[in-house]
Backbone as XML, in Angstrom:
<?xml version="1.0"?>
<chain id="A" units="angstrom">
  <residue number="1" name="MET">
    <atom name="N" x="-57.200" y="-19.944" z="7.100"/>
    <atom name="CA" x="-55.948" y="-19.520" z="6.486"/>
    <atom name="C" x="-55.153" y="-20.757" z="6.070"/>
  </residue>
  <residue number="2" name="ASP">
    <atom name="N" x="-54.699" y="-20.784" z="4.850"/>
    <atom name="CA" x="-53.926" y="-21.915" z="4.330"/>
    <atom name="C" x="-52.446" y="-21.611" z="4.535"/>
  </residue>
  <residue number="3" name="ILE">
    <atom name="N" x="-51.940" y="-21.933" z="5.705"/>
    <atom name="CA" x="-50.577" y="-21.561" z="6.091"/>
    <atom name="C" x="-49.519" y="-22.143" z="5.162"/>
  </residue>
  <residue number="4" name="PRO">
    <atom name="N" x="-49.535" y="-23.427" z="4.809"/>
    <atom name="CA" x="-48.455" y="-23.948" z="3.962"/>
    <atom name="C" x="-48.270" y="-23.200" z="2.638"/>
  </residue>
  <residue number="5" name="VAL">
    <atom name="N" x="-49.357" y="-22.827" z="1.955"/>
    <atom name="CA" x="-49.238" y="-22.102" z="0.690"/>
    <atom name="C" x="-48.630" y="-20.722" z="0.939"/>
  </residue>
  <residue number="6" name="GLU">
    <atom name="N" x="-49.117" y="-20.050" z="1.950"/>
    <atom name="CA" x="-48.579" y="-18.729" z="2.312"/>
    <atom name="C" x="-47.105" y="-18.837" z="2.675"/>
  </residue>
  <residue number="7" name="LEU">
    <atom name="N" x="-46.766" y="-19.875" z="3.416"/>
    <atom name="CA" x="-45.383" y="-20.050" z="3.863"/>
    <atom name="C" x="-44.416" y="-20.309" z="2.727"/>
  </residue>
  <residue number="8" name="LYS">
    <atom name="N" x="-44.826" y="-21.055" z="1.719"/>
    <atom name="CA" x="-43.910" y="-21.369" z="0.625"/>
    <atom name="C" x="-43.391" y="-20.104" z="-0.048"/>
  </residue>
  <residue number="9" name="ASP">
    <atom name="N" x="-44.264" y="-19.163" z="-0.327"/>
    <atom name="CA" x="-43.830" y="-17.901" z="-0.927"/>
    <atom name="C" x="-42.940" y="-17.128" z="0.040"/>
  </residue>
  <residue number="10" name="PHE">
    <atom name="N" x="-43.361" y="-17.068" z="1.276"/>
    <atom name="CA" x="-42.612" y="-16.341" z="2.296"/>
    <atom name="C" x="-41.226" y="-16.948" z="2.512"/>
  </residue>
  <residue number="11" name="LEU">
    <atom name="N" x="-41.152" y="-18.264" z="2.621"/>
    <atom name="CA" x="-39.882" y="-18.945" z="2.850"/>
    <atom name="C" x="-38.934" y="-18.779" z="1.670"/>
  </residue>
  <residue number="12" name="SER">
    <atom name="N" x="-39.458" y="-18.844" z="0.478"/>
    <atom name="CA" x="-38.619" y="-18.638" z="-0.704"/>
    <atom name="C" x="-37.968" y="-17.262" z="-0.656"/>
  </residue>
  <residue number="13" name="THR">
    <atom name="N" x="-38.728" y="-16.266" z="-0.271"/>
    <atom name="CA" x="-38.204" y="-14.904" z="-0.170"/>
    <atom name="C" x="-37.114" y="-14.814" z="0.897"/>
  </residue>
  <residue number="14" name="VAL">
    <atom name="N" x="-37.343" y="-15.411" z="2.059"/>
    <atom name="CA" x="-36.360" y="-15.375" z="3.150"/>
    <atom name="C" x="-35.085" y="-16.108" z="2.751"/>
  </residue>
  <residue number="15" name="LEU">
    <atom name="N" x="-35.215" y="-17.256" z="2.105"/>
    <atom name="CA" x="-34.042" y="-18.032" z="1.700"/>
    <atom name="C" x="-33.213" y="-17.276" z="0.661"/>
  </residue>
  <residue number="16" name="LYS">
    <atom name="N" x="-33.871" y="-16.618" z="-0.270"/>
    <atom name="CA" x="-33.147" y="-15.830" z="-1.267"/>
    <atom name="C" x="-32.429" y="-14.655" z="-0.608"/>
  </residue>
  <residue number="17" name="GLU">
    <atom name="N" x="-33.036" y="-14.111" z="0.436"/>
    <atom name="CA" x="-32.417" y="-13.010" z="1.181"/>
    <atom name="C" x="-31.196" y="-13.502" z="1.975"/>
  </residue>
  <residue number="18" name="LYS">
    <atom name="N" x="-31.277" y="-14.690" z="2.522"/>
    <atom name="CA" x="-30.227" y="-15.222" z="3.401"/>
    <atom name="C" x="-28.982" y="-15.668" z="2.637"/>
  </residue>
  <residue number="19" name="PHE">
    <atom name="N" x="-29.175" y="-16.338" z="1.516"/>
    <atom name="CA" x="-28.040" y="-16.933" z="0.807"/>
    <atom name="C" x="-27.644" y="-16.098" z="-0.402"/>
  </residue>
  <residue number="20" name="PRO">
    <atom name="N" x="-26.352" y="-15.837" z="-0.545"/>
    <atom name="CA" x="-25.879" y="-15.082" z="-1.712"/>
    <atom name="C" x="-26.246" y="-15.815" z="-3.012"/>
  </residue>
  <residue number="21" name="GLU">
    <atom name="N" x="-26.643" y="-15.051" z="-4.006"/>
    <atom name="CA" x="-27.079" y="-15.625" z="-5.276"/>
    <atom name="C" x="-26.010" y="-16.496" z="-5.920"/>
  </residue>
  <residue number="22" name="GLU">
    <atom name="N" x="-24.740" y="-16.107" z="-5.773"/>
    <atom name="CA" x="-23.656" y="-16.869" z="-6.382"/>
    <atom name="C" x="-23.374" y="-18.178" z="-5.637"/>
  </residue>
  <residue number="23" name="MET">
    <atom name="N" x="-23.875" y="-18.314" z="-4.415"/>
    <atom name="CA" x="-23.641" y="-19.522" z="-3.617"/>
    <atom name="C" x="-24.636" y="-20.632" z="-3.956"/>
  </residue>
  <residue number="24" name="ILE">
    <atom name="N" x="-25.869" y="-20.280" z="-4.182"/>
    <atom name="CA" x="-26.941" y="-21.251" z="-4.345"/>
    <atom name="C" x="-27.491" y="-21.154" z="-5.768"/>
  </residue>
  <residue number="25" name="SER">
    <atom name="N" x="-27.452" y="-22.262" z="-6.490"/>
    <atom name="CA" x="-28.033" y="-22.236" z="-7.831"/>
    <atom name="C" x="-29.541" y="-22.480" z="-7.778"/>
  </residue>
  <residue number="26" name="GLU">
    <atom name="N" x="-29.996" y="-23.246" z="-6.779"/>
    <atom name="CA" x="-31.433" y="-23.477" z="-6.641"/>
    <atom name="C" x="-31.764" y="-23.958" z="-5.234"/>
  </residue>
  <residue number="27" name="ILE">
    <atom name="N" x="-32.848" y="-23.443" z="-4.705"/>
    <atom name="CA" x="-33.406" y="-23.932" z="-3.444"/>
    <atom name="C" x="-34.866" y="-24.247" z="-3.727"/>
  </residue>
  <residue number="28" name="SER">
    <atom name="N" x="-35.268" y="-25.479" z="-3.454"/>
    <atom name="CA" x="-36.674" y="-25.821" z="-3.639"/>
    <atom name="C" x="-37.244" y="-26.304" z="-2.306"/>
  </residue>
  <residue number="29" name="LEU">
    <atom name="N" x="-38.443" y="-25.844" z="-2.031"/>
    <atom name="CA" x="-39.135" y="-26.272" z="-0.819"/>
    <atom name="C" x="-39.835" y="-27.579" z="-1.119"/>
  </residue>
  <residue number="30" name="ASP">
    <atom name="N" x="-39.378" y="-28.649" z="-0.479"/>
    <atom name="CA" x="-39.938" y="-29.977" z="-0.713"/>
    <atom name="C" x="-41.155" y="-30.249" z="0.144"/>
  </residue>
  <residue number="31" name="ASP">
    <atom name="N" x="-41.140" y="-29.713" z="1.356"/>
    <atom name="CA" x="-42.250" y="-29.982" z="2.265"/>
    <atom name="C" x="-42.314" y="-28.892" z="3.315"/>
  </residue>
  <residue number="32" name="VAL">
    <atom name="N" x="-43.522" y="-28.447" z="3.607"/>
    <atom name="CA" x="-43.778" y="-27.525" z="4.710"/>
    <atom name="C" x="-44.934" y="-28.120" z="5.491"/>
  </residue>
  <residue number="33" name="THR">
    <atom name="N" x="-44.660" y="-28.494" z="6.737"/>
    <atom name="CA" x="-45.680" y="-29.107" z="7.589"/>
    <atom name="C" x="-45.878" y="-28.237" z="8.819"/>
  </residue>
  <residue number="34" name="VAL">
    <atom name="N" x="-47.105" y="-27.876" z="9.065"/>
    <atom name="CA" x="-47.435" y="-27.045" z="10.216"/>
    <atom name="C" x="-48.060" y="-27.921" z="11.281"/>
  </residue>
  <residue number="35" name="ASP">
    <atom name="N" x="-47.449" y="-27.921" z="12.464"/>
    <atom name="CA" x="-47.987" y="-28.650" z="13.613"/>
    <atom name="C" x="-48.408" y="-27.599" z="14.638"/>
  </residue>
  <residue number="36" name="GLN">
    <atom name="N" x="-49.682" y="-27.235" z="14.595"/>
    <atom name="CA" x="-50.168" y="-26.173" z="15.476"/>
    <atom name="C" x="-50.113" y="-26.583" z="16.938"/>
  </residue>
  <residue number="37" name="GLU">
    <atom name="N" x="-50.337" y="-27.856" z="17.220"/>
    <atom name="CA" x="-50.289" y="-28.339" z="18.598"/>
    <atom name="C" x="-48.906" y="-28.163" z="19.215"/>
  </residue>
  <residue number="38" name="ALA">
    <atom name="N" x="-47.877" y="-28.516" z="18.444"/>
    <atom name="CA" x="-46.499" y="-28.407" z="18.925"/>
    <atom name="C" x="-45.923" y="-27.009" z="18.710"/>
  </residue>
  <residue number="39" name="GLY">
    <atom name="N" x="-46.605" y="-26.186" z="17.904"/>
    <atom name="CA" x="-46.107" y="-24.850" z="17.613"/>
    <atom name="C" x="-44.881" y="-24.877" z="16.712"/>
  </residue>
  <residue number="40" name="GLU">
    <atom name="N" x="-44.852" y="-25.846" z="15.778"/>
    <atom name="CA" x="-43.692" y="-26.020" z="14.898"/>
    <atom name="C" x="-44.101" y="-25.912" z="13.435"/>
  </residue>
  <residue number="41" name="ILE">
    <atom name="N" x="-43.175" y="-25.412" z="12.666"/>
    <atom name="CA" x="-43.281" y="-25.455" z="11.217"/>
    <atom name="C" x="-42.052" y="-26.204" z="10.746"/>
  </residue>
  <residue number="42" name="ARG">
    <atom name="N" x="-42.251" y="-27.381" z="10.180"/>
    <atom name="CA" x="-41.139" y="-28.200" z="9.678"/>
    <atom name="C" x="-40.974" y="-27.941" z="8.193"/>
  </residue>
  <residue number="43" name="ILE">
    <atom name="N" x="-39.766" y="-27.550" z="7.827"/>
    <atom name="CA" x="-39.465" y="-27.158" z="6.465"/>
    <atom name="C" x="-38.346" y="-28.049" z="5.936"/>
  </residue>
  <residue number="44" name="THR">
    <atom name="N" x="-38.597" y="-28.735" z="4.833"/>
    <atom name="CA" x="-37.562" y="-29.539" z="4.184"/>
    <atom name="C" x="-37.284" y="-28.892" z="2.837"/>
  </residue>
  <residue number="45" name="LEU">
    <atom name="N" x="-36.016" y="-28.599" z="2.598"/>
    <atom name="CA" x="-35.657" y="-27.963" z="1.342"/>
    <atom name="C" x="-34.474" y="-28.658" z="0.708"/>
  </residue>
  <residue number="46" name="THR">
    <atom name="N" x="-34.444" y="-28.633" z="-0.633"/>
    <atom name="CA" x="-33.334" y="-29.194" z="-1.382"/>
    <atom name="C" x="-32.472" y="-28.046" z="-1.866"/>
  </residue>
  <residue number="47" name="VAL">
    <atom name="N" x="-31.180" y="-28.177" z="-1.638"/>
    <atom name="CA" x="-30.230" y="-27.122" z="-1.978"/>
    <atom name="C" x="-29.317" y="-27.607" z="-3.093"/>
  </residue>
  <residue number="48" name="SER">
    <atom name="N" x="-29.261" y="-26.846" z="-4.184"/>
    <atom name="CA" x="-28.314" y="-27.123" z="-5.269"/>
    <atom name="C" x="-27.228" y="-26.052" z="-5.211"/>
  </residue>
  <residue number="49" name="THR">
    <atom name="N" x="-26.007" y="-26.501" z="-5.013"/>
    <atom name="CA" x="-24.900" y="-25.564" z="-4.881"/>
    <atom name="C" x="-23.624" y="-26.213" z="-5.381"/>
  </residue>
  <residue number="50" name="GLN">
    <atom name="N" x="-22.680" y="-25.381" z="-5.758"/>
    <atom name="CA" x="-21.391" y="-25.870" z="-6.217"/>
    <atom name="C" x="-20.353" y="-25.857" z="-5.090"/>
  </residue>
  <residue number="51" name="ILE">
    <atom name="N" x="-20.746" y="-25.393" z="-3.916"/>
    <atom name="CA" x="-19.804" y="-25.318" z="-2.805"/>
    <atom name="C" x="-19.954" y="-26.530" z="-1.889"/>
  </residue>
  <residue number="52" name="ALA">
    <atom name="N" x="-18.960" y="-26.739" z="-1.061"/>
    <atom name="CA" x="-18.993" y="-27.858" z="-0.116"/>
    <atom name="C" x="-20.080" y="-27.622" z="0.937"/>
  </residue>
  <residue number="53" name="PRO">
    <atom name="N" x="-20.726" y="-28.696" z="1.399"/>
    <atom name="CA" x="-21.757" y="-28.537" z="2.445"/>
    <atom name="C" x="-21.251" y="-27.777" z="3.675"/>
  </residue>
  <residue number="54" name="GLU">
    <atom name="N" x="-19.960" y="-27.916" z="3.998"/>
    <atom name="CA" x="-19.407" y="-27.202" z="5.158"/>
    <atom name="C" x="-19.460" y="-25.695" z="4.936"/>
  </residue>
  <residue number="55" name="ASP">
    <atom name="N" x="-19.183" y="-25.260" z="3.711"/>
    <atom name="CA" x="-19.240" y="-23.835" z="3.402"/>
    <atom name="C" x="-20.681" y="-23.330" z="3.428"/>
  </residue>
  <residue number="56" name="PHE">
    <atom name="N" x="-21.597" y="-24.180" z="2.955"/>
    <atom name="CA" x="-23.007" y="-23.815" z="3.028"/>
    <atom name="C" x="-23.436" y="-23.689" z="4.483"/>
  </residue>
  <residue number="57" name="ALA">
    <atom name="N" x="-22.944" y="-24.586" z="5.325"/>
    <atom name="CA" x="-23.316" y="-24.580" z="6.746"/>
    <atom name="C" x="-22.948" y="-23.267" z="7.418"/>
  </residue>
  <residue number="58" name="ASP">
    <atom name="N" x="-21.831" y="-22.663" z="7.005"/>
    <atom name="CA" x="-21.443" y="-21.367" z="7.575"/>
    <atom name="C" x="-22.521" y="-20.317" z="7.318"/>
  </residue>
  <residue number="59" name="GLU">
    <atom name="N" x="-23.086" y="-20.318" z="6.124"/>
    <atom name="CA" x="-24.158" y="-19.374" z="5.789"/>
    <atom name="C" x="-25.493" y="-19.798" z="6.402"/>
  </residue>
  <residue number="60" name="TYR">
    <atom name="N" x="-25.679" y="-21.085" z="6.577"/>
    <atom name="CA" x="-26.914" y="-21.640" z="7.124"/>
    <atom name="C" x="-27.088" y="-21.257" z="8.597"/>
  </residue>
  <residue number="61" name="PHE">
    <atom name="N" x="-25.949" y="-21.080" z="9.299"/>
    <atom name="CA" x="-25.987" y="-20.712" z="10.709"/>
    <atom name="C" x="-26.807" y="-19.438" z="10.881"/>
  </residue>
  <residue number="62" name="GLY">
    <atom name="N" x="-27.762" y="-19.464" z="11.770"/>
    <atom name="CA" x="-28.589" y="-18.296" z="12.047"/>
    <atom name="C" x="-29.885" y="-18.245" z="11.257"/>
  </residue>
  <residue number="63" name="LEU">
    <atom name="N" x="-30.108" y="-19.230" z="10.372"/>
    <atom name="CA" x="-31.317" y="-19.218" z="9.551"/>
    <atom name="C" x="-32.578" y="-19.370" z="10.407"/>
  </residue>
  <residue number="64" name="THR">
    <atom name="N" x="-32.534" y="-20.221" z="11.406"/>
    <atom name="CA" x="-33.712" y="-20.408" z="12.272"/>
    <atom name="C" x="-34.077" y="-19.094" z="12.962"/>
  </residue>
  <residue number="65" name="HIS">
    <atom name="N" x="-33.076" y="-18.415" z="13.490"/>
    <atom name="CA" x="-33.335" y="-17.142" z="14.181"/>
    <atom name="C" x="-33.884" y="-16.099" z="13.205"/>
  </residue>
  <residue number="66" name="LEU">
    <atom name="N" x="-33.291" y="-16.025" z="12.014"/>
    <atom name="CA" x="-33.789" y="-15.097" z="10.995"/>
    <atom name="C" x="-35.247" y="-15.409" z="10.669"/>
  </residue>
  <residue number="67" name="MET">
    <atom name="N" x="-35.545" y="-16.679" z="10.512"/>
    <atom name="CA" x="-36.909" y="-17.094" z="10.193"/>
    <atom name="C" x="-37.869" y="-16.693" z="11.321"/>
  </residue>
  <residue number="68" name="GLN">
    <atom name="N" x="-37.454" y="-16.883" z="12.563"/>
    <atom name="CA" x="-38.301" y="-16.497" z="13.697"/>
    <atom name="C" x="-38.585" y="-14.995" z="13.682"/>
  </residue>
  <residue number="69" name="ARG">
    <atom name="N" x="-37.549" y="-14.201" z="13.418"/>
    <atom name="CA" x="-37.735" y="-12.740" z="13.362"/>
    <atom name="C" x="-38.684" y="-12.358" z="12.240"/>
  </residue>
  <residue number="70" name="LYS">
    <atom name="N" x="-38.534" y="-13.013" z="11.084"/>
    <atom name="CA" x="-39.403" y="-12.714" z="9.945"/>
    <atom name="C" x="-40.841" y="-13.128" z="10.242"/>
  </residue>
  <residue number="71" name="PHE">
    <atom name="N" x="-41.023" y="-14.262" z="10.932"/>
    <atom name="CA" x="-42.365" y="-14.687" z="11.334"/>
    <atom name="C" x="-42.996" y="-13.605" z="12.203"/>
  </residue>
  <residue number="72" name="LYS">
    <atom name="N" x="-42.233" y="-13.134" z="13.184"/>
    <atom name="CA" x="-42.734" y="-12.137" z="14.121"/>
    <atom name="C" x="-43.115" y="-10.848" z="13.392"/>
  </residue>
  <residue number="73" name="ASP">
    <atom name="N" x="-42.269" y="-10.442" z="12.438"/>
    <atom name="CA" x="-42.541" y="-9.220" z="11.669"/>
    <atom name="C" x="-43.746" y="-9.386" z="10.748"/>
  </residue>
  <residue number="74" name="ARG">
    <atom name="N" x="-43.944" y="-10.590" z="10.257"/>
    <atom name="CA" x="-44.976" y="-10.831" z="9.238"/>
    <atom name="C" x="-46.384" y="-10.868" z="9.821"/>
  </residue>
  <residue number="75" name="SER">
    <atom name="N" x="-46.568" y="-11.632" z="10.898"/>
    <atom name="CA" x="-47.916" y="-11.730" z="11.463"/>
    <atom name="C" x="-47.886" y="-12.347" z="12.849"/>
  </residue>
  <residue number="76" name="ALA">
    <atom name="N" x="-48.879" y="-11.986" z="13.625"/>
    <atom name="CA" x="-49.003" y="-12.548" z="14.969"/>
    <atom name="C" x="-49.254" y="-14.047" z="14.906"/>
  </residue>
  <residue number="77" name="ALA">
    <atom name="N" x="-49.971" y="-14.506" z="13.887"/>
    <atom name="CA" x="-50.284" y="-15.933" z="13.754"/>
    <atom name="C" x="-49.011" y="-16.755" z="13.560"/>
  </residue>
  <residue number="78" name="LEU">
    <atom name="N" x="-48.034" y="-16.242" z="12.826"/>
    <atom name="CA" x="-46.794" y="-16.973" z="12.585"/>
    <atom name="C" x="-45.785" y="-16.831" z="13.710"/>
  </residue>
  <residue number="79" name="SER">
    <atom name="N" x="-45.879" y="-15.756" z="14.485"/>
    <atom name="CA" x="-44.857" y="-15.470" z="15.489"/>
    <atom name="C" x="-44.761" y="-16.512" z="16.600"/>
  </residue>
  <residue number="80" name="SER">
    <atom name="N" x="-45.807" y="-17.293" z="16.803"/>
    <atom name="CA" x="-45.780" y="-18.300" z="17.867"/>
    <atom name="C" x="-45.164" y="-19.620" z="17.418"/>
  </residue>
  <residue number="81" name="PHE">
    <atom name="N" x="-44.822" y="-19.741" z="16.130"/>
    <atom name="CA" x="-44.275" y="-20.988" z="15.601"/>
    <atom name="C" x="-42.752" y="-20.991" z="15.622"/>
  </residue>
  <residue number="82" name="PHE">
    <atom name="N" x="-42.185" y="-22.173" z="15.872"/>
    <atom name="CA" x="-40.739" y="-22.373" z="15.822"/>
    <atom name="C" x="-40.414" y="-23.112" z="14.522"/>
  </residue>
  <residue number="83" name="PRO">
    <atom name="N" x="-39.550" y="-22.528" z="13.687"/>
    <atom name="CA" x="-39.210" y="-23.203" z="12.432"/>
    <atom name="C" x="-38.132" y="-24.269" z="12.620"/>
  </residue>
  <residue number="84" name="ILE">
    <atom name="N" x="-38.361" y="-25.433" z="12.062"/>
    <atom name="CA" x="-37.372" y="-26.517" z="12.054"/>
    <atom name="C" x="-37.027" y="-26.738" z="10.586"/>
  </residue>
  <residue number="85" name="ILE">
    <atom name="N" x="-35.808" y="-26.375" z="10.213"/>
    <atom name="CA" x="-35.418" y="-26.345" z="8.802"/>
    <atom name="C" x="-34.413" y="-27.452" z="8.536"/>
  </residue>
  <residue number="86" name="THR">
    <atom name="N" x="-34.727" y="-28.316" z="7.582"/>
    <atom name="CA" x="-33.859" y="-29.436" z="7.235"/>
    <atom name="C" x="-33.421" y="-29.307" z="5.781"/>
  </residue>
  <residue number="87" name="PRO">
    <atom name="N" x="-32.133" y="-29.004" z="5.552"/>
    <atom name="CA" x="-31.663" y="-28.965" z="4.166"/>
    <atom name="C" x="-31.287" y="-30.373" z="3.690"/>
  </residue>
  <residue number="88" name="VAL">
    <atom name="N" x="-31.510" y="-30.635" z="2.420"/>
    <atom name="CA" x="-31.173" y="-31.914" z="1.815"/>
    <atom name="C" x="-30.185" y="-31.647" z="0.690"/>
  </residue>
  <residue number="89" name="PHE">
    <atom name="N" x="-29.070" y="-32.381" z="0.713"/>
    <atom name="CA" x="-28.056" y="-32.310" z="-0.358"/>
    <atom name="C" x="-28.008" y="-33.690" z="-0.976"/>
  </residue>
  <residue number="90" name="GLY">
    <atom name="N" x="-28.251" y="-33.805" z="-2.251"/>
    <atom name="CA" x="-28.179" y="-35.108" z="-2.888"/>
    <atom name="C" x="-29.233" y="-36.042" z="-2.330"/>
  </residue>
  <residue number="91" name="GLN">
    <atom name="N" x="-28.805" y="-37.154" z="-1.740"/>
    <atom name="CA" x="-29.739" y="-38.182" z="-1.294"/>
    <atom name="C" x="-30.075" y="-38.116" z="0.194"/>
  </residue>
  <residue number="92" name="GLY">
    <atom name="N" x="-29.375" y="-37.292" z="0.990"/>
    <atom name="CA" x="-29.603" y="-37.365" z="2.423"/>
    <atom name="C" x="-29.906" y="-36.046" z="3.075"/>
  </residue>
  <residue number="93" name="ALA">
    <atom name="N" x="-30.619" y="-36.092" z="4.173"/>
    <atom name="CA" x="-30.951" y="-34.896" z="4.937"/>
    <atom name="C" x="-29.820" y="-34.608" z="5.921"/>
  </residue>
  <residue number="94" name="HIS">
    <atom name="N" x="-29.633" y="-33.355" z="6.207"/>
    <atom name="CA" x="-28.597" y="-32.917" z="7.127"/>
    <atom name="C" x="-29.220" y="-31.993" z="8.152"/>
  </residue>
  <residue number="95" name="ALA">
    <atom name="N" x="-29.027" y="-32.269" z="9.429"/>
    <atom name="CA" x="-29.611" y="-31.424" z="10.474"/>
    <atom name="C" x="-28.660" y="-30.305" z="10.827"/>
  </residue>
</chain>
């Protein structure tokens, strides 16, 4: 199973569901790395928005939990992974 390719489509769908269309002009998945040993999926995404990062952070809260629930609903293979999501605004990453 090619998890990163499957995840990119899945993650795009979850991100569009999480963030209001008027808030985000574009979200691109820059990197999806699966570490089966650690049970982690590291996701780096670039966010294009006209709002302040603080306002985005309010909507960002709970994304990890939502992602975990969606993993569990989607497949047993994904349910054991913990998502680590790093948004990037401009030139720097924000945890």
